[in-house]
C-alpha positions as CSV (number, residue, x, y, z in Angstrom):
1,M,-2.1,27.6,-7.8
2,M,-4.9,26.6,-4.2
3,M,-4.5,30.0,-2.1
4,K,-6.5,31.7,0.9
5,K,-7.7,34.9,-0.2
6,E,-7.3,35.7,3.4
7,V,-4.6,35.8,5.5
8,S,-3.7,37.6,8.6
9,L,-0.2,39.6,8.3
10,E,0.5,40.0,11.8
11,K,-0.2,35.6,12.3
12,I,2.2,35.1,9.1
13,Q,4.9,37.1,11.0
14,R,4.0,35.8,14.3
15,D,4.0,31.9,13.2
16,A,7.4,32.6,11.4
17,E,8.9,34.2,14.2
18,N,7.8,31.8,16.6
19,Y,9.8,28.5,13.9
20,F,12.7,30.5,14.3
21,Q,12.7,31.4,17.2
22,Q,11.1,27.8,19.0
23,G,14.4,26.3,16.8
24,N,12.1,24.3,14.1
25,Y,14.0,26.3,11.2
26,Y,16.4,28.7,10.5
27,C,15.4,32.8,8.9
28,S,15.1,31.5,4.9
29,E,13.0,28.0,5.9
30,A,10.2,30.2,8.5
31,I,9.6,32.6,6.3
32,V,8.5,29.6,3.5
33,A,6.5,28.1,6.1
34,S,5.0,30.5,6.8
35,I,4.2,31.9,3.9
36,R,3.2,27.8,2.9
37,E,0.9,27.3,6.0
38,N,-0.3,30.5,6.3
39,F,-1.6,30.9,2.1
40,E,-2.6,27.8,2.1
41,L,-0.8,26.9,-0.5
42,D,-0.4,23.2,-2.8
43,M,3.2,24.7,-2.5
44,P,5.1,20.7,-2.1
45,E,7.6,20.5,0.8
46,E,10.7,20.4,-1.2
47,M,10.0,24.5,-1.1
48,V,11.2,24.9,2.2
49,A,13.7,22.4,1.7
50,M,14.9,24.5,-1.0
51,A,15.9,27.7,1.5
52,S,17.4,25.4,4.0
53,G,21.1,26.5,2.0
54,F,20.5,30.6,2.4
55,P,21.0,30.6,6.1
56,V,23.7,32.5,8.5
57,G,24.4,34.6,4.5
58,I,23.8,31.4,2.6
59,G,26.0,28.7,3.8
60,R,27.6,30.3,6.2
61,S,29.0,32.8,4.6
62,K,27.9,35.2,5.9
63,C,26.3,37.0,2.7
64,V,22.9,38.3,2.0
65,C,20.6,37.4,4.8
66,G,19.0,34.3,4.8
67,A,15.6,36.2,5.7
68,V,16.1,38.6,2.7
69,S,16.9,35.5,0.8
70,G,13.9,33.5,1.8
71,G,11.2,36.4,0.7
72,V,12.6,36.9,-2.5
73,M,11.6,32.6,-2.7
74,A,8.2,33.3,-2.2
75,L,7.4,36.6,-4.2
76,G,9.3,33.8,-6.5
77,Y,6.8,30.9,-6.1
78,F,4.2,33.5,-6.3
79,F,5.4,35.7,-9.9
80,G,7.9,33.4,-10.8
81,R,8.2,31.8,-14.6
82,T,8.7,28.1,-14.5
83,Q,9.7,28.2,-17.9
84,G,13.0,29.3,-20.1
85,T,11.9,32.6,-22.1
86,T,12.8,36.0,-22.3
87,P,14.2,38.6,-20.3
88,K,10.9,40.7,-21.3
89,D,9.0,38.3,-20.2
90,P,6.6,39.9,-17.6
91,K,6.7,37.8,-14.8
92,S,10.7,38.0,-15.2
93,V,9.9,41.6,-15.5
94,Q,7.3,41.6,-12.3
95,T,9.5,39.5,-10.1
96,L,12.9,41.3,-10.5
97,E,11.1,44.4,-9.8
98,L,9.1,42.9,-6.8
99,A,12.4,41.2,-5.2
100,H,13.8,44.8,-5.6
101,E,10.9,46.2,-3.5
102,L,11.4,43.8,-1.1
103,Q,15.1,44.2,-0.3
104,E,15.0,48.0,-1.1
105,S,12.5,48.3,2.4
106,F,15.1,46.2,4.3
107,K,17.4,47.9,3.7
108,K,15.2,51.4,4.2
109,N,15.2,49.7,8.1
110,H,19.0,48.6,7.4
111,K,20.8,49.9,6.2
112,V,22.5,46.8,4.6
113,L,21.6,43.5,3.1
114,C,24.5,41.8,4.1
115,C,24.5,39.8,8.0
116,S,28.3,40.4,8.6
117,I,27.6,43.7,9.5
118,L,24.2,43.3,10.0
119,T,26.2,41.2,12.9
120,K,28.8,42.5,13.4
121,G,30.0,42.0,16.6
122,M,27.3,39.6,18.2
123,D,28.3,36.5,19.4
124,M,26.6,33.6,16.6
125,A,25.3,31.4,19.2
126,S,23.8,34.7,20.9
127,G,20.5,36.2,22.2
128,E,21.7,38.7,20.4
129,H,22.5,37.7,17.8
130,K,19.1,35.1,17.4
131,A,17.1,38.4,18.7
132,Q,17.7,39.6,15.5
133,C,17.4,37.2,13.1
134,V,14.0,36.6,14.7
135,S,13.3,39.7,14.6
136,F,13.9,39.9,10.6
137,T,12.3,36.6,10.0
138,G,9.4,38.5,10.5
139,E,9.6,41.2,8.7
140,V,10.7,40.0,5.6
141,A,8.1,37.1,5.9
142,R,4.9,40.3,6.8
143,S,7.0,42.5,3.9
144,A,6.7,39.8,1.2
145,S,4.0,38.9,3.0
146,E,2.1,42.5,2.1
147,I,3.5,43.0,-1.3
148,I,1.8,39.3,-2.5
149,V,-1.5,40.3,-0.9
150,R,-1.9,43.7,-2.5
151,E,-1.0,42.1,-5.8
152,M,-2.8,39.4,-5.8
153,G,-5.4,41.3,-4.8
154,M,-6.0,39.5,-2.0
155,K,-7.5,40.9,1.7
156,N,-5.4,41.6,4.7
157,L,-7.9,40.1,7.5
158,D,-5.9,42.6,10.1
159,E,-8.4,45.4,8.3
160,D,-10.7,44.7,9.7
161,V,-10.0,44.3,13.1
162,K,-7.7,47.8,13.1
163,G,-11.1,49.0,11.2
164,V,-9.5,50.2,8.7
C-alpha cells in the first residue's frame, strides 16, 4: 500500500467538510475521498463509489449515520482482511476494535449513531441539517484519520505547527 507517511488531520477534516459543503459528495463519500487524497493512497476511485450507498443513514433509511459508515470503510481499507479466514484472524479482530473505537467516539459526542434521531425535527433540505452533517463528516474524517495515524505509526503534521 503506497501512501504518505505524514498527514495533516486538520486538512483531512477540512477537505471532507468542503467536499460535502460544496455538494461534490455526501458524507461517507467525502470521508473516503478526503482520506484517499490526503494519504495519497493507491486506492481505486471505485472505493469512493462503494461509499455512495451510505448517506442519510444507509440509502436514506436514516439508520446508522453515513459519516460513521464512511469512517468505518476507511478503517477497513487500512486494517481489514482481503481473504476469508477465521473470526480470530488478527486483522479481523483489530478492524472490529478500531471500528468500535470510532463509533464510540461519535456516540460520546452525540449520544447515538442513528441518523433519524440525530436529525429529528430538521428539514432534510435545510441549512441546519446540512451544517450538522458537514460537521459530522469532518469530525469522523478526523477521528478515523487519527486512528490510522496512530496505528500506522505515522506523523500528524499539525503537531509540528502547534509545537507539540
